C-alpha positions in Angstrom: -13.4 9.3 -8.1 -12.5 7.0 -5.3 -14.4 3.7 -5.9 -13.3 1.2 -3.3 -10.6 0.2 -0.7 -7.8 -1.4 -2.8 -5.8 -2.7 0.1 -4.8 -2.3 3.8 -1.1 -2.5 4.2 0.6 -3.9 7.3 4.3 -3.5 8.0 6.0 -6.7 9.2 9.5 -7.7 10.1 9.3 -11.2 8.5 7.1 -11.6 5.5 7.1 -15.4 5.6 6.1 -15.6 9.2 3.4 -12.9 8.8 2.1 -14.5 5.7 1.6 -17.8 7.5 -0.3 -16.1 10.3 -2.6 -14.2 7.9 -3.3 -17.1 5.7 -4.3 -19.2 8.8 -6.5 -16.4 10.2 -8.2 -15.6 6.9 -8.4 -19.2 5.7 -7.0 -18.2 2.3 -5.4 -20.5 -0.3 -1.6 -19.9 -0.3 -1.7 -20.3 -4.2 -3.7 -17.0 -4.4 -0.9 -15.0 -2.8 1.2 -12.7 -5.0 4.7 -11.9 -3.7 7.0 -9.4 -5.4 9.8 -6.9 -4.6 9.4 -3.2 -5.1 13.0 -1.9 -5.2 11.9 1.7 -5.4 10.1 1.4 -2.1 12.7 -1.0 -0.6 10.1 -3.6 0.3 9.1 -7.1 -0.4 5.3 -7.4 -0.5 2.6 -10.1 -0.4 -0.9 -9.5 -1.5 -3.7 -11.6 0.0 -7.0 -11.3 -1.9 -10.2 -10.9 0.1 -13.1 -10.3 -2.2 -12.4 -7.1 -4.2 -9.8 -5.9 -1.7 -6.4 -7.1 -0.5 -4.2 -7.2 2.6 -0.7 -6.2 1.7 2.1 -7.3 3.9 5.2 -5.1 3.7 8.6 -6.4 4.7 11.5 -3.9 4.5 14.6 -4.6 2.4 17.5 -3.1 4.2 17.5 -0.3 6.8 16.9 2.8 4.6 13.4 2.5 3.1 10.2 4.1 4.5 8.8 0.8 5.8 12.1 0.0 7.7 12.0 3.5 9.3 8.3 3.0 10.1 8.9 -0.3 11.9 11.9 1.2 13.8 9.7 4.1 15.0 6.3 2.4 15.5 6.9 -1.4 15.4 4.9 -3.7 13.2 1.4 -2.8 12.4 -1.0 -1.1 10.0 1.0 1.1 7.6 -1.6 2.6 5.2 -5.0 2.3 3.6 -5.0 2.3 -0.2 -8.0 3.8 -2.1 -8.6 2.8 -5.7 -9.4 5.3 -8.4 -9.8 5.2 -12.2 -7.8 8.4 -12.6 -4.9 9.1 -10.2 -4.0 12.4 -11.9 -7.5 13.9 -11.4 -7.8 12.6 -7.8 -4.4 14.0 -6.9 -5.4 17.4 -8.3 -8.8 17.2 -6.5 -7.3 16.4 -3.1 -4.5 19.0 -3.6 -7.2 21.6 -4.2 -8.7 20.6 -0.9 -5.3 21.4 0.8 -4.2 17.8 1.3 -0.7 17.4 0.1 0.6 14.4 -1.8 4.0 13.0 -0.8 5.6 13.5 -4.3 4.3 12.7 -7.7 2.4 9.6 -8.8 4.8 6.7 -9.4 4.7 3.0 -10.2 4.2 0.7 -7.3 3.5 -3.0 -6.8 1.7 -4.7 -9.6 2.5 -1.9 -12.0 -0.1 0.3 -10.4 0.2 4.1 -10.3 0.4 5.3 -6.7 0.7 8.4 -4.7 0.6 8.8 -0.9 -1.1 11.6 1.0 0.5 13.3 4.0 -0.8 11.7 7.2 -0.7 15.0 9.1 -3.6 16.1 6.9 -5.6 12.8 7.1 -6.0 12.2 10.8 -2.6 10.5 11.1 -3.5 7.8 8.7 -1.3 7.4 5.7 -3.5 7.1 2.6 -2.5 5.9 -0.8 -4.3 6.6 -4.0 -4.0 3.6 -6.4 -4.9 3.4 -10.1 -4.9 -0.1 -11.4 -2.4 -0.8 -14.3 -5.2 -1.3 -16.8 -6.8 2.1 -16.1 -3.7 4.3 -16.5 -4.2 7.2 -18.8 
C-alpha cells in the first residue's frame, strides 16, 4: 500500500547553490540536510526534511546518468515524485497488473531504500518512484 509522499525530487546543475536557495526558502536548519552520492544513479543528492516528507535535490555526476540526460533535455526542475510503501515487491506487482510498467527491477537507492521507477508515459508524464524505507525491507 502507498502510505505517503516520501519525497519530491528536483534536478539541479549545482547542488550547493540549489541547497542554499531551498534552505533559505524553507527556513530549514542546514544541519538537518543529508548529502550523499549514489554512484549507481550517477548523482549527488541532498535530502531536506519537511515534516514526514523530503525535498531531494539531484545533481548529476558526469554526463551519462539519467539526471544529466534529463537536465540536458528539459533543464533544471522537478524530476520525480516518490511514494512510500511498506512492501515494494507487492506494490510493483500490483501496479504491473494494472498495466503500469516499472523501469527495471527494484534496486537500492539513496539512504539504502529499495526503489523502482514507473514509466512516465503511463503516469501522465510524471516520473513516479516507489520507495520502501530501509527498515521495512522484506
